[in-house]
N, C-alpha and C positions, 0 to 999 in steps of 0.2 A: 160114288157115295150117295146113299139115299137121303131124302130130306129129313127123315127122323134121326138117322145117324148124324147127320151134320149138326142139327139143333141139339143133339145130345152131347156134343163135343165140349171139352172143358179146356180151352186154350188159356195160357197164362202169360201175362206180361212179365218180362225179366224182372226178378226181384231187386236188382240193383238199380233199376230206373228210379231216378230222384224226382218225386212229385214236389214241385215248387208251389208257391203261393198263388192265390187268385188275385188278379189285378183288374182294375177298371181301365179301359182304353176307350175314351169317348163314352158313349152310353152302354158299352158292351162290356161284360165280364169275361175275362180270358184266364186260362190256367197255364202255368209253365211246367214243362217237363224237361229233364236233362238226362242224356245218355253218358255216364261216367267213362265209358270205354273210349268214346270218340270225342267227347266234349260238346256234342251237338245239343242245341236248345230248341225245343219245340213249343209252340203256342197252340193251344186247343180251346175250343169253345166249351160251354158248360155241358152240353150233351155228350160230346166226345169224352170229356173228363169223367163223366158219370159211368160211361162204359169201360174206360180204361182202368178206373180204380176197382172195378168188379171183375176184371179178368184176372183172377187170382188162382185159377185151377181147381177151385172147390165148387164153382157154380157152372152150370151148363149154359149154352147160349140161349136156350129157351127160357131158363130162370132169369137170366139178365134181361132178356127181351121183355118179360112180364114186368119186372121192376121198372124198366125204361117206360113202358106203356103207362104205368101207374103215375110216374113222375111227370111225364111230358104229354101224355094223352095220345100218342101215336105208337104203332108197333113197327118193328124192324123186320122187313122181309129177308128172304134168303139172299137176294141180290145185293141188299144193302149190307148184310152181315159179310157176305163174300168180299165186298169192296173194302169194308173196314179191316178185315183180317189180312187181306192182300196188302193193304196200305201199311198196316203195322208190321207185317212180315218184311216188306221191302225196306222199311226204316231200321230193321234189325231190332225191334223192340219185343218181339215174341220169344219166350223162352224155348230153346231147342232150335230156333231158326238159324239162318246163316250168320256167321260172325259179322258184326257191323264194321264197315270200313271207314276210317277216319277220313273226313273230306279234305280236299286240296284247300290250303288256306286261301281265304279270299281277302284281298287287301281291305283293311279297315281304315277309318280316317287317319289313324296314327301311321299307317303304312303307305299312304298315298304319295304321289310324286312331289318332290320339293323343288322350289325355285328361289329366286332372289327375294321376292315380296312375301312369300309364305312357304312354310315347309317344316321339316322336322329332322332330327337326327337322334338315333339311339345312343344313349350314353352308358348303358350297363349291358354287358354282353349277355349275362345270365341273370335277369331280373328275378325269376323265381327262387334261384339259389341264394341271392342276396337277401330276399325277404325271409327265407327259411332261417338264415343265420341270425338276422335281427329278431325274428320270433323266438329262437332259442335263448337269445341274450335277455330279452325283456320278459318273456313268458307271462304276458298280461292275463292270460286265461287262468294261470296258476297263482298269480300274485295279485289278487284284488286289492290288497292293502296298498301296493305300489300305485295302482291306478287312482285310488282315493287320495293318496298324497299328491300326486300329480295334478289331480283335479283342484284340490285345495290350494296349491300354488297358483294355478291359473285364476282362481277366484280371488286370491290375494292380490295378483297384479291388477285385476279389474277394480278392486277396492281402492288400491293406492292411486290409480289414475283417476278414479272418481273424486277421491278427497283432495287430490292435488291438481285437479283440472285447470284451475285458474293459472296456477304457476306454470304448468306445463304448456298451456296455450301461449302465454307470453314468451316463453323460451322457444316455442316453435316459430312464432312470428319473427323473433330475433334470428333464428337460424335461417328463415326463408330469405332474409336480407343478404345472406352470404351464399351465393350459388354453389360454390365449391363444397362447402360444408353440407348444404342441402343435398347435393349430388352424392356425397359419401353416406349420408343417412339412407338415402334411396337404395344405394348398392347393398348396404347391410340388410335392409328389409327384403330386397330381392333375394338374397341368400337364404332368407327364412322360407322362401317358397319350396326349397328342396325338403326341408323338414316337414312342411305342410303336406307335400305329396307323399312323402314316405309314411307319414302318419296314416293316411287313407289306406295305403297298402298294408301296413302293419296291423291295423284293426281288422281289415278284411281277412288277412292271413290268420289272425287269431281265431276267427270263427269259421275257417275252412275255405276261405276264398283264395284266389290265385291271382298274382300280379304277373301279367304277361310281358310288360315292357315299361322301361323308365327312360325317358329321353328329354329332348329339348325342342320346343316349338317356337317359330316366329311368325308373326302376322303383321305386316306393314310396320316393321321396326320394333314392335313389341315382342319381347322374348320372355318366355317362361318355361318352367319345368312341368312335366306331366308324368303321372303314374297311372297306367292303364290297368284297371282291376276288372277281371272277368266275373260274371255271374254274381253280382251283388245281390240280385233278387233271391239267390239260393242260400243266403247266410243264415236263414232261420227266422227269428222273430223280427218284427218291425223295429223293436228297440235296437237290435244289433245293426240293422241297416241305417237307422237314424244316427247311431253313435259312429258308424264308419263315415257317414257324410259329414259329421261335425268334428271328426278327429283332427282334421287340418287346422281348424281354428284353435283347438286346445294346444296343438303344437306351436302355433304362432304366439300364444300367450306365454307358454313355457319358454320359448326362445328369448323373451323379454326379461326373464328373471335375473340373469347375471347382469344385464345392462341396468336393471333397477338398482341392484346392490352397488354397482359403480356409481350411479347417479346420487345414491343416498350418502356414500362416503366422501364424495368430492365436496370441497369447500364451496360455499355459496357463491364465492367470487371467481371460481375457477373458469377459465375461458371455454373449456370443453363441456362444462355442465349443461348449457343450453342445448348442445347438440344431443346429449344423452336424453334430455327432457324431450326434445322433438321425436327422437327415436321411440321413446315410450308411448307418447301420444299418438303418433302416426301409426305405430305398430298395432296399438290396440284398436284404433279406428279402422284400419284396413282389415284386421282380423275379424271384427264384429261385422264389418260390411259384408263379409262372405256369408253371414247368416241371413242376409236379406232374401226373401222368397222370390228372387228374380232369376230367371234362367240366364246363364247356366251356373249360377253360384251354388255354394254348398247348401245354403238355406233352402233353395228351390228343391234340391235333391231330397233333403231331409223332410221337407214337407210332403213330397210325393210319396216317400216311403211310409211316413206316418199315416197318410190317408189311404195307402194302398192303391195309388193311381199311377199308371204309366203314361208319360207324355202329357203332364198336366197343362203346360203352356200351349201345346198344340190342340189339346182338346178344348181348352178355353177359347182359343182363336176360332175354332170350328163352331163352338156353341154360339159365340158372339156373332159370327157371320150369319148363322141360321136364325138367330133372333132378330137381326136386322132385316133379313129377308121376310121374316114372319110379319114384322111390323108394316112392311110394304105389301103384304099379302102375296108374296112370291115364295116359291120353294116349299118343301114339305113341312116346314114349321118345326116345332119342338116336341112333337108327340113321342119321339123315341126317348126323351129325357124325363124320368120320373122327378118329382119335386126335389128330392134330396140332391140329385145331380144338377138340377137347374141352379139350386143354391150354391153348390160346390163350384161349378165352372163360372157361373155369374159372379160369385163373390171373389173368385180369383182374378177375374178380369178387372173388377172395380179396385181390388187391392193393388194389382199391377199399375193401374192408372194413378192411384193415390200415391204409391211409392215413387213413381216416375216424377210426378209433379213436386213432391217433397224434395227429392234429390236435386231437381233443377233449381229449386228455390235455395236450397242449402248451398249448392255450387255457386249460385249468384251472390249470396251473402259472402262467401269466402273470397271470391274474386273482387267483390266490392271493397272488401277490407284491404286486399293486397294491391290492387291496382290504384294508380294515381286518381285524384278526384275528377280529372278531365275524361276519364274513361269509364265513368259510372254506368252510362248507358250500354257500353259494350259488355260490362261485367254481368248485367242482367240478361242480355240476349245471346252471349257467346255459348253458354251451355245448351240452350235451345237450338242454336244453329248447328252445333256439333251433333246433337241428337238427330236432327233433321238430316244432316249429311250421312250419318250412319245408317238411318232408315232408307235413304235413297240408295246408298251402295247395296244394302241388302235386297232392295227391290230389283235394282239392276242385275244382281246375281241370280235372282229367281228368274227374271226375264231371260237372261242368257241361257239358263238351263232349259227354259221352255223352247227358246229358238233352236237350240241344239237338238231338242227332241223333234221338233218340226223338220229340221234338215235331215235327220235320220229317216223320218217318214218319207220325205221327198225322194231320198236315195232308194227307198224300197217301194216306191209307188208303182203299181202295175204288176207287182210280183205276187205270186200265190202266197196266201197266209200260211203260217206254220201249220203243219198237219198234226203236230204233237199237241195233245190236250191232256191236262193234268187230271189225275184221278180224283173223283169227288168224294168227300166225306159222306157217309150214309145219313148224316143228320143235317148239319148246318153248312158243310163244306168249308170249315174254317180250320181244320187241322193244319198247322204250319209246317212248311217244308214240302218239297216236291217228292214224288215217288221217284225212285232212283232207277227204275227199269228192273227187269226180272233178275232173279238171283243168278240165272244162267249167264247174264251178261256181265256180272260183276265177279263171279268166281269160276275158276276152271271146273269143267264137268258139271254134272247135275247137282243141284243144291237141295238139301231137304229142309223143308220149312215145317214148323210146328203147327201152322195154321191149317184147319180143315178146309177142304175145297167145297165150295158151295155147289150143289147139284145143278144150279141154273146158271152158274157163271161160265162165260165163254172166255177161253185164253185170250189174253191180249186185249181184251175189251176195255176201253177207257172212255169215260163220259163226264160231262159237267166240268165244274171249276175246281181247280186245285191251287190254293194260294201259296206261292213261294214266299220266303221270308224277305224282308226289306234288307238289301245289302248295306244299308246305311247303319243298321243296328249292330252294335258290337256283340260278338259272341254268338250271334244267330247264324245259323247254317244257311247258305244259299248256293245251290249247285245248279248250273245252267243246262245240264244234260237232259235229254228228252226222256219221256216215259218209254219210248220204244227201245231203249237200251243204251247203256253206256259202256264204252270200252274200258278195260282196265287202264289204270293210270300209267304214264310213261315209265319205261323201265329206267333203272339207274344207269348212269354213264358207264358202259362196259366196253368190251372190244369192238371197235367198228369193223363192219363187214363190207360196207360199201362207202367209199369216199370219193366225191367229185370235187375238184378244185378248179374253177374257172374254165369249165368245159365249153367249147365252141364247136358248132357244126353248121356248115353252110352247104346249100344245094344251089349252085350257080350264084345268082345275086341274092337269093333268099337265105337269110340267117335263121336256121331252125332253132338253134340254142345259142344264147349270147351270154357267156360267162356264168354258167350254172355251177353253183357250189352247194353241197349238202353232204350229210353224213347219216348213214343207217347203222344203228348199233345192234349187236347180237341179241336176239330174243324179242325184237321189236316188230310190231305190225305197222308198217309204214305205207301210208296212202299217197298217191299222186293224182291230183285233180286238175282239171283245166278244160277250157273249151276246145272244140275241134280245131286242129291246126296250131295248138299252143306249143307243140314239141314234146308231148308226153311219150308217144311211141318212139320217137328218135332218141329220147333220153334213156328209155328202158333197153332199146336195142344196143345202144352203145355200152351200157352196163353189162349186158348179157354177152357182149363180144360179137354181136352181129354186124356192127358198123364201127368204123374207126373215127375217132374225134379229130377235128381239125386243129384243135388247140386245147390247152389245159391237161390236167392229169386225171386218170380214172384208176381207182384201186378196187378190185373184187376179191374178197377174202385174202387181202394182203398181196395180190399179184395183179399185174396188168391184164385185162381181158383181150387185149389186142397186141399181136396177132393171136388168133383163136388157139387155145390150148386145150386139147381133149382131156387132159388130167384135171383142169380147172372146171371144164364143162361138166364133168362127172360129179362135181360137188354142188351143183345147182340143179333145181327143177323148174320147168317153165311150162305154164298153161297159157295157151294163146286163146283169144276170143274165138277164132275159127280153127279149133284144133283138128289136126289130120288124124283120121282113124282108118284102120283096115276094115272098111264098112262091111264086108261080107263075112267077117269073122265074128265069133261071139265075143262078148266082153272079156271072158276069161282067155280066150285064144289071143285077143289083141294084146292083153297085158303080158302073157307069156312070151309073145314075139318080142315085145319091147324089152322084156327082162333078159331075153337071150341076147339082144343087141348090146345091153349094158353088161352082160356077163354076171347078172344078179342071181342069187339063189332062187330057184323056182317057188320056194315057200313064201317069197316076198309078194307073190301074186295074191295068195290067200290073205295075207296081212293087209295088203292094200285094199282088196275088195271089202274086207271087214271094216276097215277104217272109214271108208266112204259110204258104207251101208249098201253095197251092191252085190252082196253074196248070193242073194236069191235071183239075181239077173245075170249071173256069170255065164249062163248057157243061152242067153238071149243075144240075137244078132245085134250088132252095134247100130245098124240102121233101123232097128225096131225100137230102140230106146227113146224115151221122151227127152225133151230139151234139158230138163234138170238132171236126168240120169246121165246124159252125155257129158254134162259139165262135171259131174261127179267122177265119171270115167276119165276125163281129162286130168283132173286133179290127182286121181289115183295113179295115172301114168307118170305124172310129175313126181310122185312120192315113191315110186317103186324102188329106187336106188338110195333111199334115205338121204336126201340132199340136205346140206347145211343151210341153204337159202332157196326160198321158193319165190318165183315171179308169177304173179296172177294178172292176166289182162282181161278186164271186164268179166270177172268170174260169174256174175249173175245176169249177164246180158240176155234179154229175150226170155227171161224166165217168168212164170206167173208168181204172184205174191207168196203162195204157199211154198213153191219150190224155192224161192229166194230165202225165205226164213229157214227152211231145212238146210240149205247150203251155208247160211250164217252160222248155224249150230256147228256144222263141220269145221268151218273156218275158226270158230272160237275154240274148238278142241285142239286144232293144230296149234293155235296161239298158246293155249294152256300147256302144251308139251314143250314150250320154250323155243319153238322154231321161229326163225327170222323170215318175215313175209313182206315182200314189196308188192303193192297191189294198185293197179290203175283202175279207176272206175268213174262212171258218170252219175252214179246214184249217190246223192249227198248224204241221205239218211243212212246208207250203208257205210260210208266213211265215218260218220259220226258214231255209229254203233260199234264198229270194229277196230278202228285205227287208234294206235297210241299217239301218232303224230301224222299230220298231213302236210304236203307241200303243194301249194297252188301255183301252177305254171300258166303264164299268159305271155304271149309274144316272145317266146323263147327265154323268158326269165322267170325265176322264182319270185313271185310278188308277196308271198306270205309263207311261213313255215312255223308251225306251232301245234300244240295239242288242239283237238276240236274245241275243247272247253276254253282254251286260251283265245282262239279266234273268235268264238262267240262273245266272250267277255270283252274283247277289244272293240267289238262293234258297238257296245253300250247302248243297244236299242231298247226303248221302253217296252214293257208288257202291254198287251192290249186286252181289255175286258170287254166282252160283247153281251148285251142284254137287249130285250125288246124295248124299243123306244117308247112304247106306251106306258111302261112301268115307271119311268123316271125322266125328268127333263134334263137337258144339258146344263141348265143353270144350277139346278139342285145338285147335279153330279159334281160340278166344279167346286161347290162348297165343302165337299168331302175331304178329309185330310188325306193328302197324298196324290190327288188327281191332278195331273199336269195339263191334260187337254181333254175335251169332251166334244165329240162331233156325232152328228146323225147321219148314218149312211143307209139309205133305203128305210127299212123298218127296224134297223138296229141302231142302239146307242153304243158308241165305241168310245171307251175311256183309255187314255194312255197314262201309265204310272210306272215308277220305279219302286213303289212300296205296295206290291199287290196285296200282301197279307192284310195291311191296315185298311186298304180300300174295301176288300171283300168283307172285313169285319164290320165296317160302317155300312155296306150295302146290305148286310144280313138283316138289318133292322128296317130297311126301307122296301126291299123287293124280295121276291122268291129267289133264294140263292141258287136253286136248282136251274134257273133260267140263264144263269151267267156262265159264260165260257171264257177261259183264260188261254191265251196264246202268247208264247214267248219266242224269242229269237232262237234259230237253229243254225246249224252249220251252213245250210242253204242260203240263209240270209247273209251270213258273213261272206260266203263265196260270191253271191251275186254283187254284194257291195264292192268287193275287191276287183272283180273282173268287169263290172259294168254291164253284164248281160241280164236282160230283163225277162227273156222268155226261154232261153236255152237251159237244158239240164234239169228239167223238172222231175221230181221223183215222188 
């Protein structure tokens, strides 16, 4: 495509993509996008948002570029346009491109591991269905009068408590002197938490939100219900988001209405009346306390929604740290913060400090009244001591996370850095989410994208920084596969074609396999990795029926492969690393000879040559073929008789990068045909790009078996951001939100973080974002961590 034709193209972003609000995160304004087909959320900067909103199919790239130049003072070149369009195409955002694939669910905080001290349990099997039923019953969006009546009742409860505060306080003190009665009041108020959480979900559902989970959490003995609402930021107006945040308090107040009626009708001398009075007062106090703008209370969320700020507390802490460093004349100062933001973040910091002091004083007053006179000093200092202990535990938790990050670095010390670099945005490099790899790697066969191809773009070229999303953020997509390509997801559990159970193989006193068990399912691309001498070859030879196991059981296509059965061997195809050819025959003659040995239709030769792309070489002698062509011929030989199961041994060994990529495309096409493939390889990037699951073998045992994505995620390694050390000091970098560690290595500043998107957003205002490179963990890192090999198997 010529340059003129490229710039005249009119690509269009899919019309169903939801454009969310703009938010402040630190000093930076971000914009939210959502793909309704997959549920993915993206965060983009102002420049990317400017481009995306104008890719509507009515304007050419040249017209959009001129508008961009007028708005931001710079022009977009062909390479930058190509990068942007490839990125949008890879995310499935362009109209007419490949269908987007829903990401594998990544555990959120609600889905993390549970233990005795902290954890969770799901209480509703189908939370979305429950919310749909409640929404149909209440129909708050269609019954504004009902909402007005409920609000009036809540205000009435507040008025009654305010008028009767003195009486209710005396009754609360009386109830506090009876522990059993006070415990009963607490249990009733705890039950109101269920209504509180359901109200959040119901209001969100009313305006198009979705409740993904309802359950129970416990932390150090404190147990409470939770209702996880996805994509609150996409509810529409700020008023809707504020109302959703405050809905729980409204529910708490409505919960007290029947108890107020009971309290009102009980005689003044009734023994139960003080308990109901305590319930009213404590219920109102705990409900209104939720409106305090302190994280993570509802008031804090409501304030953030009202101001259009994401992470207000985190941004305030960062601002305060930078302000303190500026006073000491250290760090970059506050030049990135305009006066309005200085007032916002500084004001919230002061408000938090004032609220904390007031709450400590109030707690001291209450304890002073409840405790004996001899414990007056304890009453004043106990709240402060508890707060200090909580802050200490919080600090120790952060320290533990940092130490775990350092141990991860120590395990990977001396290893080559990840070769995978994320695609850079053509403007600020802040478009959230990683590029998923080529369409070819995600969908069978060639995929047609609506994005025009830049005349200057080189296939597979990746440069600069690509910020993945923070996995701690709910609803945000984070996928750890590399730009070089991701394999299709694991197939569903279907008929097993290979089953090993406790397989043992010994050579004299050497145990080659020690109790190996695994299952390969039909249609799966299964990889076997391991260092030299780990037992990979022995394992495959036993499955193929070339060796007999000393112990355990082996099943191949439902039968035992030993003793060798020619009928069973005819159902499998084998490509070995050093395949034997009839060297003086042509490629076609070689295949016809093998076809005759199998008794296969001669037309199978033509089909096999076409499948591996060797039709033009069928008359070339085998010993005149290149290494890549010989590997293709070996695979064609294995495919001649249309086997149900294919074994590949180092299929890309000794091939140059271009030949490897061509062979990858062939293997992907075989995978897309639904063939079952078992492949041994030393190339970790190859296994990551092609395999559904991989087994890592070491010392005759399987030490790990999972999807490449699962193995990478289990490593939990931090991402590393590299930039010139001259552009930013380590001290200033440590003050940025999300930076866990900052070190200087030569002339580079290396930052470690698990929140790359946030760190890149903050860096964009301090350094040239184009100088930042992001490297994240790959299957190679997971492999080396599991096997303990620091230099072997580089790819």
